[in-house]
N, C-alpha and C positions, 0 to 999 in steps of 0.2 A: 476460545475467547470468552464465551459466556461463563463457563465453569470457573475460569481463572478470575474473572471479575467477581463472581459470587463468593469466591474463596478469599477475596481481598488482595489478590495478586495484581499489581498495577501495570506490569509489563509482561507481554506475551510474545514468544518467539516462535516463528514457523518458517518452513522452507520457502514457500511461495504462496502468494494469495491467488484466489480465483479472479475472474474478471468478466468483461464483456466478450462473449465469443465472437469469432469472425462472422460477419454478416449479421451481427446482433442487432443492428438497426432495423432489420427486417424480421428476425425471429424472436427478438426480445429475450434471447438466451443470455441471462446475466446471473452470475454466481451470487447466491444469497449472502455470502460473506461480505460483499461490498456494502449492502444495506446495513448489515450488522456492524461493520466498521464505523458507520455514521451514528449509530445509536448506543453502542456499548462504550462507556467511558474507561477505556484501557488503551495503553500504547502498544502497538503491534510492530515488532521488528521482523522484517522478512528479507529474502533475497530478491524481492520484486514480484512482478506479475509473471505468471507462467508464460513462457515465450510463445506458446501456440495460440494465445489469445490476442485480441485486438487491444494492444497496450494503450494507444492513443485514446480510444473511446473509454477504456477502463479509467484512465486518469481523469477524463472529463466527468465520468459518472461519480468518481470519488469526490470531485470538487462539488458536484451538485448535492452530495450527501454531507458536505461540511467537513470532510476528512482532510486534515493537514498531511500532506505527503512531503517527506523530507528525505534527502539523501545524506549519507554519512561519508565524510572524507573530503579530499581535495576537489572532487568533481561533482557537478550538478547532473551528470548523466544518470538517468534512471535505469536501474538494472533490469534484465529480463531473465530472472531466475538463475540460469547457469552462465550468463554472460554479463559483464559489468556495464554494457552500453546497449540500450534498446533502440537508440535513435531519438529518444525523448529526454527532456530534462525535467527536473522537479522545480517547483517554485520556491522551495526552501532547502537550505543546505546547512548542515552542522559539521564542524571540523574536528571535534574532539568529544570525549565523554562528558566534559563539563557543559558544553553547549547542548549536547543531546539531553542531558538531565534537566537543564534549564528549559528547554523546549517542552519536555514532557510535563 
């Protein structure tokens, strides 16, 4: 993400992002990419948060970092890397490439 930004690439695509690890409220085990998402001015497209992580706390942490989380398509269901529904929803949803580009 940092290298893409420095090279002038405005959109970065990855499989899944890291997140708050389970029991992270006690261990404070939070993936560094969450903080970076809040400070690097680049759009990141991913398949969601890795499903082994605490997705709800990850979404809360991203909100505290000022990261806009949006889902693409007809559903506001937030994906969990290899499944389209994690049980959480996103606050923002875009339905087509034009809306996604406008959001970015």
